[in-house]
Wavefront OBJ file of the C-alpha trace (Angstrom):
o trace
v 0.000 0.000 0.000
v 0.989 3.627 -0.461
v 1.389 6.009 2.498
v -2.151 7.331 2.041
v -3.638 3.845 1.723
v -1.872 2.694 4.892
v -3.284 5.551 6.948
v -6.813 5.102 5.616
v -6.680 1.353 6.184
v -5.633 1.913 9.793
v -8.320 4.557 10.321
v -10.923 2.203 8.856
v -9.843 -0.741 11.010
v -8.884 -2.800 7.962
v -5.761 -4.771 7.169
v -5.577 -3.201 3.719
v -7.413 -0.952 1.271
v -6.998 -0.243 -2.432
v -7.560 2.819 -4.592
v -11.259 3.132 -5.349
v -12.471 1.477 -2.129
v -15.115 3.329 -0.125
v -14.334 3.083 3.580
v -15.580 4.638 6.818
v -12.593 6.220 8.547
v -12.220 7.535 12.073
v -11.062 11.139 12.380
v -8.192 12.034 14.693
v -8.711 15.802 14.365
v -11.449 18.020 12.936
v -10.486 21.642 12.357
v -12.817 24.465 11.435
v -12.506 28.261 11.297
v -14.581 31.431 11.243
v -15.664 31.183 7.594
v -16.983 27.603 7.652
v -17.366 27.038 11.387
v -20.789 28.715 11.779
v -22.177 26.689 8.869
v -20.679 23.473 10.221
v -22.186 24.177 13.643
v -25.555 24.831 12.005
v -25.477 21.485 10.195
v -24.418 19.683 13.371
v -27.289 21.131 15.421
v -29.837 20.583 12.668
v -28.948 16.928 12.228
v -28.016 15.865 15.763
v -30.155 18.205 17.859
v -29.687 21.571 19.552
v -28.357 19.936 22.711
v -26.136 17.340 21.006
v -22.515 16.970 22.087
v -19.541 16.559 19.755
v -18.113 13.065 19.456
v -14.817 13.889 21.187
v -13.981 17.249 22.768
v -10.232 16.573 22.573
v -10.305 16.111 18.802
v -12.000 19.357 17.731
v -9.783 22.357 16.979
v -11.329 25.753 16.188
v -9.135 28.522 14.791
v -10.576 31.881 13.677
v -8.189 33.287 11.062
v -9.823 34.327 7.776
v -12.009 37.455 8.056
v -10.761 38.720 11.399
v -9.150 42.143 11.134
v -12.019 43.874 9.379
v -14.776 46.206 10.543
v -17.321 44.044 8.712
v -19.888 43.255 11.411
v -20.929 39.876 9.990
v -17.321 38.716 9.933
v -16.863 39.805 13.543
v -20.102 37.996 14.463
v -18.779 34.714 13.062
v -16.036 34.666 15.695
v -18.652 35.161 18.404
v -20.653 32.201 17.055
v -17.551 30.021 17.408
v -16.984 31.215 20.977
v -20.567 30.434 21.987
v -20.284 26.909 20.571
v -16.971 26.317 22.325
v -18.558 27.288 25.655
v -21.584 25.053 25.027
v -19.330 22.092 24.257
v -16.482 22.877 26.701
v -13.917 22.535 23.898
v -10.293 22.940 25.041
v -8.729 23.848 21.684
v -10.159 27.217 20.693
v -7.671 29.883 19.644
v -9.810 32.955 20.193
v -9.044 36.469 18.983
v -9.894 37.900 22.415
v -9.036 36.775 25.951
v -12.460 37.341 27.531
v -14.478 34.098 27.133
v -17.692 36.071 27.673
v -16.754 38.974 25.436
v -17.511 39.821 21.827
v -15.096 40.513 19.014
v -15.073 43.863 17.277
v -12.204 45.101 15.159
v -11.298 48.705 15.950
v -10.675 50.355 12.571
v -9.562 53.594 14.245
v -6.413 51.833 15.478
v -5.407 50.996 11.933
v -4.404 47.728 10.305
v -0.741 47.551 11.330
v -0.731 47.270 15.118
v -1.704 44.124 16.998
v -5.390 43.671 17.811
v -5.664 40.188 19.301
v -5.398 38.401 22.631
v -2.844 35.996 24.074
v -4.493 32.821 22.747
v -4.913 33.859 19.111
v -3.031 31.498 16.756
v -3.232 32.982 13.238
v -3.601 31.057 9.971
v -5.102 27.656 10.774
v -2.819 25.564 8.551
v 0.332 27.070 10.068
v -1.128 27.138 13.570
v -2.130 23.454 13.593
v 1.476 22.171 13.545
v 2.742 25.010 15.746
v 0.157 24.112 18.396
v 0.870 20.377 18.270
v -2.203 19.166 16.376
v -0.439 17.461 13.455
v 0.817 13.950 14.154
v 2.203 11.307 11.759
v -0.104 8.481 10.780
v -3.290 10.335 11.707
v -6.364 11.533 9.802
v -7.052 15.279 9.881
v -10.169 16.807 8.328
v -10.561 20.561 7.975
v -13.189 22.862 6.524
v -10.656 24.472 4.225
v -9.208 23.256 0.948
v -5.617 23.859 2.039
v -5.918 21.482 5.004
v -3.737 19.173 2.899
v -0.740 21.197 4.154
v -0.600 18.906 7.202
v 0.407 16.068 4.885
v 3.943 17.391 5.377
v 3.807 15.541 8.712
v 3.102 12.087 7.260
v -0.635 12.233 7.825
v -3.758 12.074 5.694
v -5.101 15.620 5.731
v -7.818 16.901 3.438
v -10.431 19.612 3.160
v -14.135 18.856 3.550
v -17.356 20.854 3.301
v -19.670 22.049 6.072
v -22.074 19.117 5.705
v -19.329 16.516 6.032
v -17.771 18.453 8.908
v -21.101 18.606 10.720
v -21.371 14.834 10.366
v -17.833 14.349 11.707
v -18.646 16.597 14.687
v -21.454 14.221 15.621
v -19.915 10.851 14.767
v -16.159 11.169 14.394
v -16.398 9.269 11.109
v -16.517 10.013 7.403
v -16.984 7.880 4.295
v -13.897 8.282 2.095
v -13.113 6.960 -1.358
v -9.482 5.838 -1.265
v -7.640 7.977 -3.825
v -5.165 6.738 -6.398
v -1.619 7.825 -5.597
v 0.759 9.821 -7.790
v 4.402 9.543 -6.798
v 6.874 12.427 -7.008
v 10.424 11.277 -6.312
v 12.521 14.181 -5.038
v 16.238 14.215 -5.786
v 19.063 16.727 -5.344
v 19.109 20.026 -3.422
v 17.671 23.469 -4.104
v 20.053 26.053 -5.556
v 20.389 29.627 -4.183
v 17.359 31.740 -5.078
v 15.133 28.689 -5.536
v 12.559 27.772 -2.877
v 9.941 25.136 -2.101
v 7.301 27.267 -3.824
v 9.235 26.805 -7.056
v 9.104 23.032 -6.535
v 5.338 22.817 -6.330
v 4.764 25.385 -9.082
v 7.031 23.285 -11.307
v 5.077 20.127 -10.480
v 1.686 21.753 -11.088
v 3.009 23.186 -14.330
v 3.970 19.683 -15.424
v 0.681 17.945 -14.609
v -1.786 20.840 -14.857
v -4.051 22.483 -12.288
v -6.400 19.496 -12.577
v -3.719 16.863 -13.090
v -4.103 15.295 -9.648
v -7.880 15.479 -9.340
v -8.981 13.279 -6.413
v -5.552 11.719 -6.170
v -2.973 11.545 -3.413
v 0.325 13.259 -4.219
v 3.125 11.359 -2.464
v 6.502 13.090 -2.122
v 9.448 10.865 -1.269
v 13.019 10.140 -2.270
v 16.487 11.209 -1.120
v 15.923 14.897 -1.873
v 13.221 15.176 0.788
v 15.905 15.102 3.471
v 17.186 18.453 2.225
v 13.754 20.080 2.630
v 12.808 21.743 5.915
v 9.393 21.192 7.462
v 8.427 24.669 6.234
v 9.420 23.596 2.725
v 7.354 20.430 2.959
v 4.355 22.352 4.260
v 4.481 24.703 1.268
v 4.588 21.776 -1.159
v 1.853 19.735 0.535
v -0.350 22.815 0.889
v -0.631 23.290 -2.851
v -1.555 19.707 -3.702
v -5.109 21.032 -3.881
v -4.001 23.482 -6.596
v -3.514 20.450 -8.844
v -6.882 19.066 -7.756
v -5.302 16.634 -5.291
v -7.225 14.974 -2.475
v -4.146 15.185 -0.289
v -0.377 15.582 -0.351
v 1.823 13.442 1.884
v 5.501 13.130 2.783
v 7.579 10.322 4.187
v 8.286 10.311 7.912
v 11.881 10.992 8.957
v 13.958 12.311 11.838
v 13.185 15.913 10.897
v 9.451 15.235 11.077
v 9.853 13.539 14.451
v 11.942 16.365 15.861
v 9.375 19.003 14.890
v 6.306 17.066 16.053
v 7.836 15.942 19.346
v 8.886 19.493 20.197
v 5.461 20.938 19.417
v 3.325 18.388 21.246
v 5.596 18.757 24.262
v 5.440 22.567 24.161
v 1.648 22.685 23.836
v 0.691 19.662 25.913
v -1.191 17.912 23.108
v -1.225 14.149 22.675
v 2.349 12.923 22.253
v 1.775 9.381 20.978
v 1.591 8.640 17.261
v 2.499 5.905 14.811
v 3.927 7.011 11.452
v 3.484 4.997 8.258
v 6.464 3.734 6.305
v 6.759 2.975 2.608
v 6.112 -0.503 1.186
v 8.075 -2.162 -1.595
v 4.879 -3.090 -3.436
v 3.302 0.355 -3.682
v 1.073 0.867 -6.713
v 1.125 4.289 -8.305
v -1.061 5.639 -11.080
v 1.684 8.089 -12.101
v 5.378 8.597 -11.292
v 7.621 11.592 -11.830
v 11.128 12.526 -10.726
v 11.897 16.083 -9.624
v 15.574 17.067 -9.532
v 15.707 20.037 -7.156
v 19.129 21.100 -8.426
v 17.737 21.777 -11.902
v 14.810 23.977 -10.874
v 14.748 27.732 -11.419
v 12.631 30.544 -9.933
v 9.127 29.869 -11.235
v 5.918 31.888 -11.545
v 2.307 30.773 -11.981
v 0.611 33.294 -14.243
v -2.998 34.447 -14.293
v -5.559 32.849 -14.215
v -4.613 29.516 -12.569
v -1.667 27.822 -10.805
v -0.932 25.628 -13.818
v 0.201 28.562 -15.999
v 3.887 28.057 -15.258
v 6.743 30.114 -16.632
v 10.267 30.865 -15.441
v 10.640 34.208 -13.700
v 13.391 35.260 -16.112
v 10.957 34.853 -19.016
v 8.488 37.367 -17.556
v 10.667 40.436 -17.052
v 8.419 42.473 -19.329
v 5.423 42.250 -17.006
v 5.100 45.402 -14.909
v 3.486 45.095 -11.484
v 1.340 47.288 -9.245
v 1.666 45.348 -6.019
v 3.674 42.689 -4.170
v 2.395 40.545 -1.302
v 3.983 38.043 1.067
v 1.937 36.054 3.549
v -0.532 33.175 4.012
v 0.107 29.559 4.954
v 2.480 29.058 2.017
v 4.310 32.380 2.157
v 4.005 33.732 5.687
v 6.289 31.432 7.688
v 9.472 32.637 9.394
v 11.722 31.002 6.799
v 9.714 32.676 4.023
v 10.348 36.110 5.534
v 14.041 35.302 6.039
v 14.473 34.672 2.315
v 12.319 37.711 1.545
v 14.592 39.846 3.746
v 17.726 38.318 2.224
v 16.830 39.932 -1.108
v 15.486 43.203 0.327
v 18.227 43.923 2.857
v 19.810 47.277 2.011
v 17.381 47.860 -0.871
v 13.972 49.532 -1.360
v 10.785 48.326 -2.966
v 9.400 50.397 -5.841
v 5.760 49.235 -5.655
v 3.279 48.842 -2.807
v 4.414 45.769 -0.889
v 2.450 44.109 1.914
v 3.756 41.641 4.500
v 1.457 39.452 6.612
v 3.030 36.888 8.989
v 0.972 33.716 9.310
v 0.965 33.497 13.125
v 1.741 35.676 16.172
v 4.718 33.400 16.842
v 6.158 34.406 13.470
v 5.560 38.097 14.263
v 7.636 37.554 17.422
v 10.352 35.757 15.446
v 10.673 38.636 12.988
v 10.635 41.316 15.680
v 13.177 39.595 17.915
v 15.625 38.002 15.459
v 18.490 40.301 14.542
v 20.439 40.376 11.319
v 23.402 42.585 12.050
v 22.192 45.677 13.895
v 18.543 45.406 12.828
v 15.726 42.960 13.416
v 14.236 41.215 10.402
v 11.085 43.269 10.952
v 13.052 46.537 10.831
v 14.933 45.435 7.706
v 11.612 44.979 5.949
v 10.246 48.301 7.200
v 13.427 50.056 6.053
v 12.927 48.478 2.630
v 9.474 50.046 2.409
v 7.379 46.959 3.133
v 4.073 47.578 4.911
v 4.158 44.996 7.711
v 1.141 44.178 9.869
v 1.300 42.556 13.303
v -2.209 41.183 12.760
v -1.285 37.683 11.651
v -3.922 35.949 9.571
v -5.149 35.194 6.073
v -5.697 38.869 5.137
v -5.871 39.420 1.363
v -4.923 35.875 0.352
v -8.590 35.199 -0.348
v -9.862 38.742 -0.804
v -12.196 39.340 2.110
v -14.132 42.516 2.945
v -12.978 45.703 1.226
v -11.055 46.958 4.283
v -8.875 43.832 4.405
v -5.143 44.588 4.624
v -3.527 44.287 1.192
v -6.775 43.541 -0.683
v -6.908 44.664 -4.318
v -10.010 46.803 -4.659
v -9.239 47.948 -8.213
v -7.818 46.050 -11.218
v -4.121 45.455 -10.525
v -1.261 43.120 -11.280
v 0.137 41.589 -8.111
v 2.945 39.129 -7.491
v 2.168 37.094 -4.402
v 3.671 34.371 -2.219
v 0.154 33.024 -1.560
v -1.244 29.791 -2.970
v -4.137 30.517 -5.338
v -4.647 32.928 -8.228
v -8.038 32.316 -9.787
v -9.845 35.536 -10.882
v -11.060 37.499 -7.860
v -8.987 35.492 -5.396
v -7.250 38.504 -3.819
v -10.018 40.996 -4.388
v -11.103 42.667 -7.606
v -12.219 40.123 -10.190
v -10.274 41.875 -12.958
v -6.986 41.814 -11.059
v -4.211 39.439 -12.053
v -2.264 37.468 -9.457
v 1.125 35.936 -10.237
v 2.172 33.263 -7.733
v 5.848 33.039 -6.819
v 8.269 32.283 -4.005
v 9.038 34.893 -1.325
v 12.448 35.429 -2.952
v 10.894 36.096 -6.355
v 8.282 38.393 -4.781
v 11.074 40.390 -3.118
v 13.074 40.755 -6.326
v 9.955 41.794 -8.215
v 9.005 44.338 -5.544
v 12.402 45.975 -6.040
v 12.254 45.901 -9.827
v 8.591 46.862 -10.178
v 8.291 44.014 -12.648
v 8.553 40.252 -12.419
v 12.213 39.536 -11.682
v 14.478 36.560 -11.067
v 15.774 36.717 -7.453
v 19.160 35.428 -8.560
v 19.776 38.901 -10.012
v 19.893 40.232 -6.442
v 21.801 37.502 -4.622
v 25.145 38.598 -3.253
l 1 2 3 4 5 6 7 8 9 10 11 12 13 14 15 16 17 18 19 20 21 22 23 24 25 26 27 28 29 30 31 32 33 34 35 36 37 38 39 40 41 42 43 44 45 46 47 48 49 50 51 52 53 54 55 56 57 58 59 60 61 62 63 64 65 66 67 68 69 70 71 72 73 74 75 76 77 78 79 80 81 82 83 84 85 86 87 88 89 90 91 92 93 94 95 96 97 98 99 100 101 102 103 104 105 106 107 108 109 110 111 112 113 114 115 116 117 118 119 120 121 122 123 124 125 126 127 128 129 130 131 132 133 134 135 136 137 138 139 140 141 142 143 144 145 146 147 148 149 150 151 152 153 154 155 156 157 158 159 160 161 162 163 164 165 166 167 168 169 170 171 172 173 174 175 176 177 178 179 180 181 182 183 184 185 186 187 188 189 190 191 192 193 194 195 196 197 198 199 200 201 202 203 204 205 206 207 208 209 210 211 212 213 214 215 216 217 218 219 220 221 222 223 224 225 226 227 228 229 230 231 232 233 234 235 236 237 238 239 240 241 242 243 244 245 246 247 248 249 250 251 252 253 254 255 256 257 258 259 260 261 262 263 264 265 266 267 268 269 270 271 272 273 274 275 276 277 278 279 280 281 282 283 284 285 286 287 288 289 290 291 292 293 294 295 296 297 298 299 300 301 302 303 304 305 306 307 308 309 310 311 312 313 314 315 316 317 318 319 320 321 322 323 324 325 326 327 328 329 330 331 332 333 334 335 336 337 338 339 340 341 342 343 344 345 346 347 348 349 350 351 352 353 354 355 356 357 358 359 360 361 362 363 364 365 366 367 368 369 370 371 372 373 374 375 376 377 378 379 380 381 382 383 384 385 386 387 388 389 390 391 392 393 394 395 396 397 398 399 400 401 402 403 404 405 406 407 408 409 410 411 412 413 414 415 416 417 418 419 420 421 422 423 424 425 426 427 428 429 430 431 432 433 434 435 436 437 438 439 440 441 442 443 444 445 446 447 448 449 450 451 452 453 454 455 456
């Protein structure tokens, strides 16, 4: 069996499963957030009763993160709906925006969008927060009401996005009927060259197979080159499996995975036991492809979908209006380090927005020094508009007052993960997806640029 098949077989209580089988699997974690959480709660109460209890309090994680720092009253209300449900159910894993369990959330627009407006328990973008808070464990099944839930596959688990109806059913039963996906294998070899990042890896892969090339398939990443990829790198790659239509992305388990997971479950007091899945010799793949990291170059996904791949050096004629770094794929500490590596001592020439994924990353950037300045100050000196309000922000548009949102037709280069029309705001805008390094180089040039032009 493949890695995905092994996990689903275990979760279904079966000795083996094959691609195409329909099996009932037990969920280890269900995650929902402020956009889909209210709908999920509504389905749960409608189907199981107003006084029904969730199947397992310890396995539900609720993370408001999408439409948070906006004056839109309905968005603010959604967070309050989550808080009320958490109190009804006595759920321990709720990462609220405010500290008062009996309070209400209201964003104060008069304080602006740059300074922190959240409490001590707020966790930021759900996909980045889940591993940081110790909720991603090898060998487990994680369902989330968000398409990019597949990011947790970096930790050797089956993680996939589901809709509100399915999530409401999981809340009540802890189970879900899953069709076992076929598995596509991507063998990783070599090491990334300077100026090339994990984002370039996944954009290359999607460019090869198309934005629908992995529809309802598992994308398995293995091979000797995986050892050279950090957990942040693996998260970026697994996250965008959905951008090829994938059911899930999954990586092999290794010492680096163990080190990260063990540290996080210990730090946050979450369950520390887990059983990873190892590769079999008789795996059956529907597709196989080798990716030599050493041969990749800075890559860009052009408007209007992630499959429109070109090399950054081929697009130097495209002038830009905006640059953006943030989200689950582009807002991690390592992403900002590479962003700052290009920008240090230089200035951006177009509006450039920076949104860390979690409060922990804000702290990293504000406390880590590079020479005499912190990383945060280096970015401010370069002209980047940095917000302390970690979250999804303009990655998926949001209300018109969302930080970094494009409210008029623009061309934007972004370290986010999706670029369909209207994704970051105005439906006539064009979003070019790229690595943080390529976004930095392009912000300096005012056009799409190859970051290797700026490496010292």
